[in-house]
N, C-alpha and C positions, 0 to 999 in steps of 0.2 A: 435532575439528577442525569438523563439524557438527554443533552441539548443539541441545539443543533450545531452541528460543526462545518457542513459544507453547505452553502447558499446557491444554487445557479437557474439565473432566469433570464431566458430571452435567448440564450448564447447561440453564438452562432459563429458557423466557421468554414469560411469562403475561399475557395482556391479562384484564379483566372477570373475575366471578368468577360460579359457579352455573352457570343457563342460560346465561348469556352468554360463559363460560367459553371462551377462544381459545387456541394456544400457536401462536407465530412460532417456538420452539427448544423441544426436549423431549428431557432425557437425554441432551443433544449431548454426544460424546465426539471431542477432536480433539489429535492433537500435531502440530506443522509445527518441521523442524528450519530450520537457518540456511540459506539459499541456497537454497530451493525457491521454484518460482513454480508455486503451484498458481491450476486454473481451478475456479470453483464455478458449477457449472450446474443446471437445473431450473425445474419452469416456476415461473411468478407466484403468491407468498404462499406459497414453501417457506422460508423465512426467508433467503433469502440477502441482504439487504442487513440485516437485522436482525444477523445474525453480523457482519458489517461492522463496523456500528456499536459491535456490544458490543466486537472485539477491536480497533476505535479509539478505544476511553473517548469514545463520543458516546453512549454507552447502557449501562444497568447492565439483567445478568440479575437475572431474580426470585429465582434460587437455582443452586447448582453454585459449580465452582469455576473462576476464571482466573486462569493463573499467565503474568506475561511476563518473561521473562529470570528463572523461579524465582521471582519476586515476588507473591503471593497482592497480587491488585490488589482486591478486597475490602476488604480490613485499611489502605488507605492511605487519607490524606484525598484531598479534592475538588481542593487544592492541588497535593498531589504527582502525582495523577493526570493534569494537567494539563499539569505540567513533561513529565512522562513524554510525553506526546502531542505536545509543541511539539519533543522533541530528538528522540524515535524513531519517530516515526511520519509516514506523509506521507502525502495524501489525494489522488487522482484519482477528477473526479466528471464523470459524463455529460453534464450542462447544463452543465460547465466552472468553473462558480460562481464567477466573476470579476467584480470590481466595474467595473462601468461607465464610470462616473468618473475612474477614476484609471488612469493609465498603466501599462503593460505591466510596467515595471522594477518599479513601485511594488505591484503585483499579485504579482508573484513574491518579493517581498522582504516580506510580510506575516510568513510563520511565524515571523521571525527579529526583527519586532516583538514577537513572543509571548515570544521567547525573550531581550528586552531587551538586542539586540544596539545597538551606537551606528550614527546613520544612515548614515556614510559606508563603516561595512562592512556594513550590509545593502546598501545597493547597489552596492557594488563585488562582492558573492558574486551578487546577481541578476543583474547583470551577466555574470558567468562562467555561470551556470547559462543564460541564456540563449544564450550563444556557443557553447553545447553542441548547441544547437538549432538555429544557424545564424539567429539571428532578431535579434542584437544590431541591428539595423537599422532594429528595430521597437520600441527599448527603449520610447520617448514615444509611441508611438500607442495611440489609447485601443482596448478590448478589438471596438468596434463596427467600427473599422477594418481585422480582419484575418478572415480566412476561419474557417469551422467549424475543420481541421484546424489551422492557426495557432495559434486558441485552445487548441484541447486540448493543443498540444506547451505553450503558455506554463504552461498547467495541471501539465503536467507538470515542467516547470523548478522551477515555484513548488513541488511538492511534494518534490522533491530539493534543495531549496535550502539545507538545513538537515542535508543530510548524514545521513537517517533510516536505520535498520536495516532497517524492514519499510516497502513502498506497499501502501497497498490501492484498489485500482481500481476503482469502481462502474462498468459498460457504459462503459469509456473512450472505446469504438468505438460505441456505439447509435447517434448522431445524423453519422454522417461517413458518406462514400462509400469505396466499395472504397481507391481511391488513398490516401486520407487515413488510412483506416485501418490501412494497409498499413506507412507510414510512422508512425505512431503504435505501431505492436507490434513494428517494427525498434527503435525508441529504448527501448519497455521490457524487449525482449531483451535491447540493449547494458546497459542500469541492470543485470539480472540476472547477465550475465555478470561484472559487478564484483563478486558475493556478495552483492546484497541481496535480501534475500525479499520475495518478490510474492504478494498472494493478491486476486484479482482475479475477477471476477463478469462471468458475459458469458452470453449466448443464442445467441452463435454458436458450432456446433460445428465451422466451418473454422477456429479460433483457435487447439483446442488444439494443435496442433504445436506452438506455442511452451511450452508445461507442461513441465515437470516430475512432474506429478502433477495427475491432473483428478477432481476430486467432482462427483458427481449427489447434488444433495437431493432429498428430498421428504416434505411435510407434518413440516417439522423437525428431520428426522434426515437423517443418512448414508444414501444407499440404495448407491450405489456409488463407490469408492474404489481408484482405478488409479494407481501410480507407472510412470512413463515410465522414469525416470533414478534410479539407485540413490543411497542417501544418501552413500554414499564418492565418487558421481562427481561431486556440487553442485558449482558455483564458491565460493570463499570470498572474503571478503572480502581486499580490496588489502593493508590492513596487514598481516593472518595471510601472505598469500603472500610480501612484504616480510620480513618477519622470520622465516620460515623458510628464504629465500635468503640473508641473512644467516648464521644457525646453519650452513649449509651449507657458507657462506666460509670461517667461524672451524674447522669441522674439516677441509676442506682443507688448512689452513696448517697 
């Protein structure tokens, strides 16, 4: 049901050598189940963003194991990693990372470019994603013509347009006021309830009520790890739910 989707063992990320050696992550162990909403907290420099970058295949660990859906990441080619990143992982950043001279709809469609989707399909899917966030009337606005909250919702639409299994969010409410933060968190909550796995870095303890698990990091390691929802109660992807209903209907007949 909610199988392991990410497994990290003895993961280490080292910078420098000798007297200049430092560790962003050190002998880091973590197992993540499908459908978890994990919030990662901790002081600046404790390794939170490095961890997200490694999980998102944007960076490589110095040593240790990283398995994504049971596949050892270190053993696959850069091209295969890029394919996995495009198909399975969506990113949401604190600073939105929208391309200023592209209209909103083309910003949202960017992950589909990397997935080699035809332009008509890209724009159709991007439009559908924007509709979910009530931004269909802003499709051809430039990012600078939107509020901060709207830009972050565009960034979330971009993150989910290719239906990834995992959403990685690095301080997604860090530049937003309380009202816009609430809207963004409610959108992430809705995405999670559909069975998506979300791993989010935040400094805001008030947001932990959205999480099924809260991890505090310190000096590149896990300091505390608290689950607030049992694995058996995690949401399941819509496709899995549909298959279960179909099997149940067959049994009734």
